[in-house]
C-alpha positions, 0 to 999 in steps of 0.5 A, a space after each residue: 370879523 375882519 379876515 383880511 388882516 388875519 390872512 395878511 398876517 398869516 401870509 407874512 408869517 409863512 413868507 418869513 418862515 419860508 425865507 429861512 428854509 430857502 437859504 441853502 448851505 454851501 457844502 464844506 470844501 475840504 483841502 486834502 494833501 499828502 499830509 492827510 493821506 494822499 500819495 502825493 500833492 501832485 494831483 492830475 484828475 479827480 473822478 467820482 465813480 458810480 458807487 460814490 467814491 472819489 478817485 485821485 490821480 497822482 504822480 505817485 499812485 492812485 487814491 480812493 477816498 470815501 470821505 473819511 479814509 484814503 486807500 492808496 494804490 501803487 506798484 506795490 499793490 499791483 499797478 503797472 505804474 504809479 504815474 496816473 494821469 487820467 481815469 475812466 469808468 466804463 459801464 462794466 464798473 471798470 476804472 481804467 487808468 492812464 499814464 505814460 506807459 505801454 500797459 493798459 490797466 483797470 481796477 474792477 470796482 466790484 471785486 477790487 481786482 487790478 488787471 493789466 493788459 500789455 500793449 504788444 503794438 510795439 509802441 514806446 511809452 505813450 500817453 493816452 488822453 482819453 477813453 471811450 467805450 465801444 458798443 461791443 464792450 471794447 474800450 478805445 484809448 488814444 491821443 486826439 492829435 494822432 492818426 491812430 488809437 488803441 482798441 482794448 478788448 478786456 475779456 481777451 486781454 488784447 490790444 490792437 492799434 487802429 489807424 484812423 481812416 479819416 483825419 477827424 479823430 472825433 469821428 472815430 466812433 464810426 470805426 467801432 
C-alpha cells in the first residue's frame, strides 16, 4: 500500500476546502440619510452603546438606530436642544449629550428617561468637546483649550465650574 499519495491527496483536499472557509465576508455598508429616517443629513458623531444600539448626533436631534428602525429624539421629546455634537456613555448606562448650550443632558439607557441638568455657573452657551467619568460617579465635561471644566453630579443634579490648577488639562484627572 502506498500511503504517501493518499496522505498527499487528503492534505490537498483539506487545504482546498479550508481556503474556501478562510475567505472573509465584508459586512455590508449601509448608507443612511434623512430619506431613510435620520432627523438630518448633517451628522456629527456616531456611537454604539453597550446594548448594541447605534446613536447618531445631528443638527436636528439625536437618532437611535437598531439596524432596522430609527427612533428620533428632539426638543419635542424632552431634549433641551436639538443640535447634538458629541456623545458619551458612562458606566451607569447614561448617554451624555453635548451641544452649544448651558444645559447638560443625558438619556438613561435602562429606563429611557431624559434628564436635563441646568448649568448655573453663569456661562453663556458653550460647546464642551469631551466627557470623562470621575471615580466618585461625577462626570467631567469641558473644552481642551480652556483653563476650566465642568464637574457634573448627576445624583444631585448639580454642576460646578472647576478652574484647572495646572496648565495641562490632560492632567485634570488629578483634580478628581
